[in-house]
C-alpha positions as CSV (number, residue, x, y, z in Angstrom):
1,M,40.8,133.4,107.3
2,T,41.4,134.7,110.8
3,G,44.2,136.9,112.1
4,S,46.4,135.9,115.0
5,A,49.0,137.5,117.2
6,G,52.1,138.3,115.2
7,D,50.2,138.7,111.9
8,G,51.7,142.2,111.6
9,L,50.4,144.0,108.6
10,L,48.1,141.2,107.4
11,V,44.5,142.2,106.7
12,A,42.6,139.1,107.7
13,V,40.0,138.6,105.0
14,D,39.4,135.8,102.6
15,S,40.3,136.5,99.0
16,R,41.9,134.8,95.9
17,I,45.1,136.8,96.5
18,H,45.2,135.8,100.2
19,R,45.0,132.1,99.2
20,L,47.9,132.2,96.7
21,P,51.1,130.7,98.0
22,A,53.6,133.2,99.4
23,Q,56.4,132.3,97.0
24,V,54.1,133.0,94.0
25,K,53.3,136.5,95.4
26,I,56.9,137.3,96.2
27,V,58.0,136.4,92.6
28,A,55.0,138.4,91.2
29,L,56.0,141.4,93.3
30,F,59.6,141.2,92.1
31,V,58.6,140.9,88.4
32,F,56.1,143.7,88.6
33,V,58.5,146.1,90.3
34,L,61.2,145.2,87.8
35,A,58.8,146.0,84.9
36,V,57.8,149.3,86.5
37,V,61.4,150.4,87.2
38,S,62.4,149.6,83.6
39,T,59.6,151.7,82.1
40,P,60.8,155.1,80.6
41,A,59.5,157.9,82.7
42,G,58.0,159.7,79.7
43,V,55.6,156.9,78.8
44,F,52.7,158.1,81.0
45,W,50.1,155.7,79.6
46,A,52.2,152.7,80.9
47,F,52.1,154.0,84.5
48,A,48.3,154.6,84.2
49,L,47.9,150.9,83.3
50,Y,50.1,149.8,86.2
51,A,48.0,151.9,88.5
52,V,44.8,150.3,87.2
53,M,46.4,146.8,87.7
54,L,47.2,147.6,91.3
55,V,43.7,149.0,92.0
56,G,42.3,145.8,90.6
57,C,44.6,143.8,92.9
58,G,43.5,145.8,95.9
59,V,39.8,145.3,95.0
60,L,40.4,141.6,94.4
61,A,42.2,141.3,97.8
62,K,39.4,143.2,99.5
63,L,41.8,145.8,101.0
64,P,40.1,148.9,102.5
65,A,41.3,152.0,100.7
66,V,41.9,153.7,104.1
67,I,44.4,151.1,105.1
68,V,46.3,151.4,101.8
69,M,46.4,155.2,102.1
70,K,47.6,155.1,105.7
71,R,50.4,152.7,104.8
72,L,51.5,154.9,101.9
73,A,52.8,157.4,104.5
74,V,56.0,155.3,104.5
75,E,57.0,156.9,101.3
76,T,56.8,160.5,102.7
77,P,60.6,161.1,102.6
78,F,60.7,160.1,98.9
79,L,57.7,162.3,98.2
80,V,59.5,165.3,99.8
81,F,62.6,164.5,97.7
82,A,60.5,164.3,94.5
83,L,58.8,167.6,95.2
84,L,62.2,169.3,95.7
85,L,63.8,168.0,92.5
86,P,62.2,170.6,90.1
87,F,63.6,173.4,92.2
88,V,67.2,172.2,92.7
89,A,67.9,170.4,89.4
90,T,69.8,172.1,86.7
91,G,69.2,172.4,82.9
92,P,66.6,174.1,80.8
93,R,63.8,175.9,82.8
94,V,60.1,176.0,82.3
95,D,57.6,178.4,83.9
96,V,54.7,176.7,85.7
97,L,52.2,179.1,87.3
98,G,54.9,181.8,87.4
99,V,57.4,179.4,89.1
100,S,60.6,178.5,87.3
101,L,61.2,174.8,87.3
102,S,63.8,172.5,85.8
103,E,62.5,170.4,82.9
104,S,64.7,167.5,83.9
105,G,63.8,168.0,87.5
106,V,60.1,167.8,86.7
107,L,60.6,164.6,84.8
108,G,62.8,163.2,87.5
109,S,60.2,164.1,90.1
110,W,57.5,162.3,88.2
111,N,59.8,159.3,87.8
112,V,60.5,159.0,91.5
113,L,57.0,159.7,92.5
114,A,55.3,157.3,90.0
115,K,57.7,154.4,90.3
116,G,58.1,154.7,94.1
117,T,54.3,154.9,94.7
118,L,53.6,151.9,92.5
119,G,56.3,149.9,94.2
120,V,55.1,150.8,97.6
121,V,51.5,150.0,96.8
122,A,52.5,146.6,95.4
123,A,54.5,145.9,98.6
124,I,51.4,146.9,100.6
125,V,49.3,144.4,98.7
126,L,51.8,141.7,99.5
127,S,52.2,142.5,103.2
128,A,48.4,142.9,103.6
129,T,47.6,139.5,102.0
130,T,50.5,137.4,103.4
131,G,51.3,136.7,107.1
132,P,54.9,136.9,108.3
133,R,55.2,133.2,108.8
134,D,53.9,132.6,105.2
135,L,56.4,135.1,103.8
136,L,59.2,133.2,105.5
137,A,57.9,129.9,104.2
138,G,57.7,131.4,100.7
139,L,61.3,132.7,100.9
140,E,62.3,129.2,102.0
141,R,60.6,127.7,99.1
142,L,62.5,130.1,96.8
143,R,65.8,128.7,98.2
144,L,66.7,131.7,100.3
145,P,69.7,130.6,102.5
146,S,68.4,128.8,105.6
147,T,70.5,130.9,107.9
148,L,68.9,134.1,106.6
149,V,65.5,132.5,106.9
150,A,66.2,131.6,110.6
151,I,67.4,135.2,111.3
152,L,64.3,136.6,109.8
153,S,62.1,134.1,111.7
154,F,63.6,135.1,115.0
155,M,63.3,138.8,114.1
156,V,59.6,138.4,113.4
157,R,59.1,136.3,116.5
158,Y,60.9,138.5,119.0
159,M,59.9,141.9,117.6
160,S,56.8,142.0,119.7
161,V,58.8,140.9,122.8
162,V,61.3,143.7,122.4
163,S,58.5,146.2,121.7
164,D,56.7,145.1,124.9
165,D,59.9,145.5,126.9
166,L,60.3,149.1,125.6
167,H,56.6,149.8,126.4
168,R,57.0,148.5,130.0
169,M,60.2,150.5,130.5
170,R,58.3,153.7,129.4
171,I,55.4,152.9,131.8
172,A,57.9,152.2,134.7
173,R,59.7,155.5,134.0
174,E,56.5,157.5,133.9
175,S,55.0,155.8,137.0
176,R,58.0,157.0,139.0
177,G,57.1,160.6,138.1
178,Y,59.8,161.1,135.4
179,R,59.5,164.6,133.9
180,G,62.6,165.4,131.9
181,G,61.3,167.6,129.1
182,R,62.0,166.9,125.4
183,A,65.8,166.8,125.8
184,G,65.6,164.8,129.0
185,H,63.1,162.5,127.4
186,L,65.5,161.8,124.5
187,K,68.3,161.1,126.9
188,A,66.1,158.7,128.8
189,V,65.0,156.9,125.7
190,A,68.6,156.6,124.5
191,G,69.6,155.0,127.8
192,G,66.6,152.7,127.7
193,V,67.4,151.6,124.2
194,G,71.0,150.8,125.3
195,A,69.7,148.8,128.2
196,L,67.2,147.1,126.0
197,F,70.0,146.1,123.5
198,V,72.0,144.5,126.3
199,R,68.9,142.7,127.6
200,S,68.0,141.4,124.1
201,F,71.6,140.2,123.5
202,E,71.5,138.3,126.8
203,R,68.0,136.8,125.9
204,G,69.4,135.8,122.5
205,E,72.3,133.9,124.2
206,R,69.8,132.1,126.5
207,V,67.5,131.2,123.6
208,H,70.5,129.9,121.6
209,L,71.7,127.7,124.5
210,A,68.2,126.4,125.1
211,M,67.9,125.5,121.4
212,Q,71.3,123.7,121.4
213,S,70.3,121.7,124.5
214,R,67.2,120.6,122.5
215,G,69.3,119.3,119.5
216,Y,69.5,122.4,117.3
217,T,72.0,121.8,114.5
218,G,72.1,125.2,112.9
219,R,69.2,124.6,110.6
220,M,65.6,125.4,111.4
221,P,62.8,122.8,110.6
222,Q,61.3,123.5,107.2
223,L,58.2,125.8,107.6
224,T,56.3,124.1,104.8
225,Q,56.5,121.0,102.7
226,T,54.0,122.0,100.1
227,G,54.8,123.9,96.9
228,A,52.6,125.9,94.5
229,A,50.6,124.3,91.7
230,Q,51.1,125.3,88.1
231,A,47.7,126.9,88.0
232,Q,48.6,129.0,91.1
233,W,51.8,130.2,89.4
234,V,49.8,131.1,86.2
235,E,47.1,132.9,88.3
236,G,49.6,134.8,90.5
237,L,51.9,135.9,87.7
238,T,49.2,137.0,85.2
239,I,49.4,140.7,86.2
240,S,53.2,140.7,86.5
241,L,53.6,139.2,83.1
242,A,51.1,141.8,81.7
243,A,53.3,144.5,83.3
244,V,56.3,143.1,81.5
245,V,54.5,143.3,78.2
246,I,53.6,146.9,78.9
247,A,57.2,147.7,79.9
248,V,58.5,146.2,76.7
249,A,55.9,148.0,74.6
250,A,56.7,151.3,76.4
251,R,60.4,150.9,75.6
252,V,59.7,150.1,72.0
253,V,57.4,153.2,71.7
254,G,60.1,155.3,73.5
255,L,62.6,154.3,70.8
């Protein structure tokens, strides 16, 4: 399996998870996250099992731990919010190392941190094992509205084009000796983003006219004609269904 331009977050290696159809992995992610979210925060052993499952998926997908850790930085705002909860929440207090913390805040912090991290790691596994085009094909196979699939397809295709435009604008600005300081830099970037929006809107109109002149009827050609075999569904949903069993058991124990 080789990477190509526009593969985005894909880690181009060959593994069993990489070879699974995208629609199977999307459903597996949805079921797994639903199981994690429905698990009571106080059942700690369930979250430990979820973590072991995700580690197993990462190993099976041959994902470098460094890449996973770097991409986990996306949850930093949630991490900050979770760490603040024990200090700002109300209710009974408990002393931890001489610091007074809210009991409900501590549990809420754990709830946000554990479920958020597990969900983000599961999404990282999906994005690292599935290319953008395959994801769109999977959403199409899952009967996502064709208009939405077309919008997402164009967004993926032209994201790099818009990013390159912004990069060229920055180089052109700096090559002309621009030195505006931090405030001036922000002003220049704001103006550049506005110009880039107008340019992208005009490009979109030209692309739409070109598509219509070539017989575009409002529906994109289907990205894939092949579905997933029953064995692939069973293989892809094994961990997610195990997570559902754990979630049900956790709720029963919590009662």
